[in-house]
Each structure stands twice: as structure tokens, then as C-alpha cells.
C-alpha positions as CSV (number, residue, x, y, z in Angstrom):
1,X,97.7,93.3,93.3
2,X,98.3,91.0,90.4
3,X,101.0,90.6,87.7
4,X,100.4,91.5,84.0
5,X,102.3,92.3,80.9
6,X,101.6,95.6,79.0
7,X,100.7,94.5,75.5
8,X,99.4,97.7,73.9
9,X,98.2,101.2,74.1
10,X,94.7,102.7,73.9
11,X,94.3,106.1,72.2
12,X,91.0,107.9,73.0
13,X,90.9,111.5,71.7
14,X,87.6,112.1,73.4
15,X,87.4,111.2,77.1
16,X,85.2,112.0,80.1
17,X,86.5,115.1,81.9
18,X,87.8,113.1,84.9
19,X,90.0,110.8,82.8
20,X,91.4,113.4,80.5
21,X,95.2,113.4,80.6
22,X,95.3,109.8,81.7
23,X,97.2,107.2,79.7
24,X,95.4,103.9,79.0
25,X,97.3,100.7,78.4
26,X,96.2,97.2,77.4
27,X,97.4,94.6,79.9
28,X,97.5,90.8,79.8
29,X,97.4,89.2,83.3
30,X,100.1,86.5,83.8
31,X,100.7,83.7,86.3
32,X,103.9,83.1,88.3
33,X,105.4,81.4,85.2
34,X,104.8,84.7,83.4
35,X,102.4,83.0,81.0
36,X,99.1,84.6,80.0
37,X,96.3,84.0,82.5
38,X,92.9,85.6,82.2
39,X,91.3,88.2,80.0
40,X,93.1,91.2,78.5
41,X,92.1,94.4,80.3
42,X,92.5,98.2,79.9
43,X,94.2,100.0,82.8
44,X,95.1,103.6,83.7
45,X,98.8,103.9,83.8
46,X,99.9,105.7,87.0
47,X,103.6,104.9,86.7
48,X,104.7,105.4,83.1
49,X,104.9,101.7,82.0
50,X,105.7,100.7,78.5
51,X,104.7,97.9,76.1
52,X,106.4,94.7,77.1
53,X,106.9,95.5,80.7
54,X,105.9,93.3,83.6
55,X,103.7,95.4,86.0
56,X,101.5,95.1,89.1
57,X,97.9,96.2,88.8
58,X,94.9,96.6,91.0
59,X,91.2,96.5,90.2
60,X,87.9,97.6,91.7
61,X,87.8,100.3,94.4
62,X,91.5,99.7,95.1
63,X,92.2,101.1,91.6
64,X,91.0,104.5,92.8
65,X,93.6,104.7,95.5
66,X,96.5,106.2,93.5
67,X,97.2,109.9,93.1
68,X,96.2,109.8,89.5
69,X,93.0,107.8,89.9
70,X,91.6,109.1,93.2
71,X,87.9,109.9,92.8
72,X,88.0,109.0,89.1
73,X,85.9,106.4,87.1
74,X,88.7,103.8,87.1
75,X,88.4,100.1,87.6
76,X,92.0,99.0,86.8
77,X,95.3,100.8,87.4
78,X,98.9,100.0,86.8
79,X,100.6,100.9,90.0
80,X,104.2,99.5,89.7
81,X,106.7,98.3,87.1
82,X,108.4,95.1,88.3
83,X,112.1,94.8,88.4
84,X,112.5,91.4,90.1
85,X,110.3,88.5,91.4
86,X,111.9,86.1,93.8
87,X,109.9,83.0,95.0
88,X,111.5,80.7,97.6
89,X,115.0,81.9,96.7
90,X,114.5,81.3,93.0
91,X,114.3,84.1,90.4
92,X,110.9,83.9,88.7
93,X,111.6,87.2,86.8
94,X,114.5,89.6,86.4
95,X,113.9,92.7,84.2
96,X,117.6,93.3,83.7
97,X,118.1,89.7,82.4
98,X,115.2,90.1,80.0
99,X,116.5,93.5,78.7
100,X,120.0,91.9,78.1
101,X,118.4,89.0,76.2
102,X,116.3,91.4,74.0
103,X,119.4,93.6,73.3
104,X,121.4,90.5,72.2
105,X,118.6,89.3,70.0
106,X,118.4,92.8,68.4
107,X,122.1,92.8,67.7
108,X,121.9,89.3,66.1
109,X,119.0,90.5,63.9
110,X,121.0,93.5,62.6
111,X,123.9,91.3,61.3
């Protein structure tokens, strides 16, 4: 599994039968500093992630191990939405802190 940010959506009105009903998201892999690292990818969303969220994803045959992707032509899957990353006792990411900061910024912009 690897970390990534959801950076967009993919809309495909015509899909192969085995992927109909699946939501596609554009993801940007990130390193432990939460900085972009690697190429942007398209992933099947198995957990209901939204744009801006930090997620865990898997690729290759592992991507076909979730309930939504089993036996389907999938090479990348979002399998978790991250709430907290703690490394050696230090917080590397905290979703609640990020949401509070975004809310404060939005309030400042509306003044």
C-alpha cells in the first residue's frame, strides 16, 4: 500500500461491463512529507473517497482483492481513507487538523 491524495474525478459514461458502476478517481502519490511523488494515476474507489483526501492505494494484482474489484480489470484501487499517520511518535498527518485549518481559511475568505 502507498499514500496518495485524491486530486480529481474521472467521468466515463461508456465502460466495459465489469467496471460499470465503479467510481474512478485521479490520485497523486505522495511521500511521508505529504509532497507529490511519482506519476498521477487513475484508481477505482472502493471506499467513497473525495477530492483532497489522503488515501491508501494498492496496484497490480493486489488491486483486485477488494470486494468491488475482485475479478475485474483493475490495476489501481483506493482501499482506505487516512485519518492519522504517526511516525516515531510524531504526527505526520492528522485529518482533523487539516479539516480545521481548511474551515478556518474558508471563514476568513468569507469576511
